[in-house]
N, C-alpha and C positions, 0 to 999 in steps of 0.2 A: 656406318654403312654408306652414308652420303658421299664420303670422300672417294668412293669407287665410281661415282657417276660424273659425267661431263655434261654441261649444258651448252647446246649448240643453237645458234640463231642466225638468220640471214634476212636481209631486206628483200622485199618484193621487187621484182623487176618493174621499172617505170613503164608507163604506157608508151612513152616516146621510144624506148628501147625495143619494146615488143613490135611496134609499128615498123621500126627500121629492120628488125630481124625478119619478120614474116613478109614485110613489104618487098624486101630484096628477093626472097624465094619466089613469091607469087608473081612479081613483076618479070622476073627472068622467064618463068614458065609461060605467062601470058604473051610476052613478046615473041617467044620462039614458036608458039602454037597457033596464035591468032593474029591476023592482020587487021589493022584498023585502029585508029586512035580511040574509038569508042570503047574498045575492050581494055586498052591500057588505062583509060580513065576510071575503070571500075576498081582498080587495085586499092587505092587509098580508102575509098568509102567502105569496101569490104573489110579491110583490116580494122578500121575504126569501129564499124558496126559489130564485128565479132568480139573485139576487146570489150566493148561496152556491155554486150550481152553476157560475156564471161564474168566481168566484174560484178554485174548486178546479181547474177545467179549465185556466185561464190559468196556474196555479201548477204543476200536475203534468204537463200535456201540452205540453211545450215544443218549439219547432221544432228539427229536426235536418236533416242533409243529405237524408235520405229523406222528411222531413215538413216541408219548408220552408214550407208553407202553414199550419202550426199557429200562427198569430198571431191571438190573440183580443183584441179591444178593445171599447170602449164601443159601437161601431157594432153589434156582434153582440148585445150586451145590448139595445139599442134595437130590433133586429129582432124579438126575442121579443115585446115589447109592441106593436110595429106589427102583428104577426100577431093578437094578442089583440083589437086594435081592429077586426078584421074579423069579430068574433063576430056571428052572426045571431040576434037574439032570437026570431025565428019558429021556429028549429030547435033552440035551446038552451032547454030547459024547466026544468032543475034545475042545482044547483051542480056535480054530477058532469060535466055537459056542458062547463061553463067550464073545469074542471080538466083534462078530456080535451083541450080545445083548447090549454091551456097546455102540457101534456106534448108534444103534437104540435109546437108551435112550437119548444120546446126541442130536440126531436129534429132538426128541420129545420135549426136554426141551428148546433147543436153537433155532434150525432152524424153528420150527413151529411158533415162535413168529415174525419171520422176514417177511417183507411185500413185498419185491421185489426180482427179480432175482439177482440183484447185491449183496445185502446183503446175500442172500442164497449162492451165489457163494463164498463169503468170508468165510462163515462157512464151506462149502464143502472143501475149500482149507486147512483150519485149521484141519479139520477131517482127510483128506488124508495125511497131513504132519505128524500128530501124528501116524497114522497107519504105515507109513514107518519108522518113527524115533523110535517108541517104540516097535513095533511088527514085523517089517520087512515084512509088508504086503501091498498090493495095495487094493484099493476099490473093484476091480474085484475079488480078492481072498475072499472077505467077502460076496459080493452080486453081482449078475450078472446085476443088474439094480439099478436105484435110488429108486425104489419102494420097500422099506423094511418094512414088516408088521409083528408085533408080536401081539399076543392076547391070551385070555383065552376062546374064544368063539367056538373053534373047537371041543374040547373034554369035556366030562362031568367029574365030580369029586368033591370032597370036601377037600381042595379047588381045583378049576379047574386049570389045568396046563397052565402056561403062556409060550408060545414058538413061534418060527419062523414059519410063514405060508409061506412055500417055494413056493407054487403054489397059486398066488392071485385068480385064477379062483375058487379054492376050497372055498375061503372066500366068493366069490359071491354066490355060491350055499348055503352056510351055512346061510347067511343073507337073502337070498330069502326064505329059510324055516322059519326063524324067522318072516319075513314079512307076510308070508301066515298065520302063527299061530296068529299073532297080528290081522290081518284082520278078522279072523274067530271068535276071542274071543271078540273083542271090537266093539263098535258102531261107532267109528270115524275111518273110513277106510282110509288107505293111499295107493295111487296108485303111486308107485315109480319105476323108472328104475334104477337099481343098477349097474352102470358102475364102473370101477375100481377106478376112482377118488373119487366117493361117498363111496366106500368100505374103502379107505384109511382114509377118514374123520370119518367114523363110528368107525374104529379101534382106532383112536386117542381119540375119545370121550369115547369109552369103556374103554381104558386104564386109563383115568382120573377118571371115575366113580368107578373103582375097587380099587383105591388108597384111603387110609385114608385121609380125609380132602381134597380130590381132588376138584379142581375148574378150570373153564375155562371161557374165554371171547371169544365168537364166533363172528367174524366180517364177514359181507357180505351184499350184497344188498338184498332187499326184494324178496322173492321167490327163494332164492338160496338153500333152504333146511335145514337151520340150525335147525329149530324146529323139522322137520320130522326125520332127521338123529339122533338128540339127543333122540327123543322118541323111535326110533328103537334100539339105543344103550342101553338105559336104560332098555328096554324090554328084550333084549338079555342078559343083566347082571343079 
């Protein structure tokens, strides 16, 4: 039977090659959208920091029967830079804003896949280490809490700008408005209490929906709101 099978293997792309590939993409975007050498100087540190975080997570957080979805590959690395290419020059005025977006995209790509506080703590340690090592910043300089929200649901436009929602309570008001409109237009009414944790989940789903070929696997017990929050995020999008 074994003669009907083929064994395929390939070498992992070297870090130098990754830096050249993503560095070219990110450098072109930064140069075209932001003026100032301080923004261009962020390209190499962000590439190196992202690759280091990716390598550490792929090496240390391996899949197990309870964590079978812990499979990180180059697609995840590319998603971080895809998120960075959504930066809005209108709303990002300094280098800290770009670094904040970078930290957010890393959290969405890597941390959101982790299932317990121990693993999320490992990621947070890697993130904070890179902030200090590459940018000479602490997490408190980037965000005053662990609740970091970006989205394109606050302002209208074509395309709608994707930027930091500094006041999470503002996002609550925005989605309560979307929920009211949804209930007034549709026959399937949703009676939801939109507390901040729910808003974070909606913003995560909304980010995935806005991306080309975006996809997600939502895990949770029955009645935890996966379907309702996805429906509201899709309506808001």
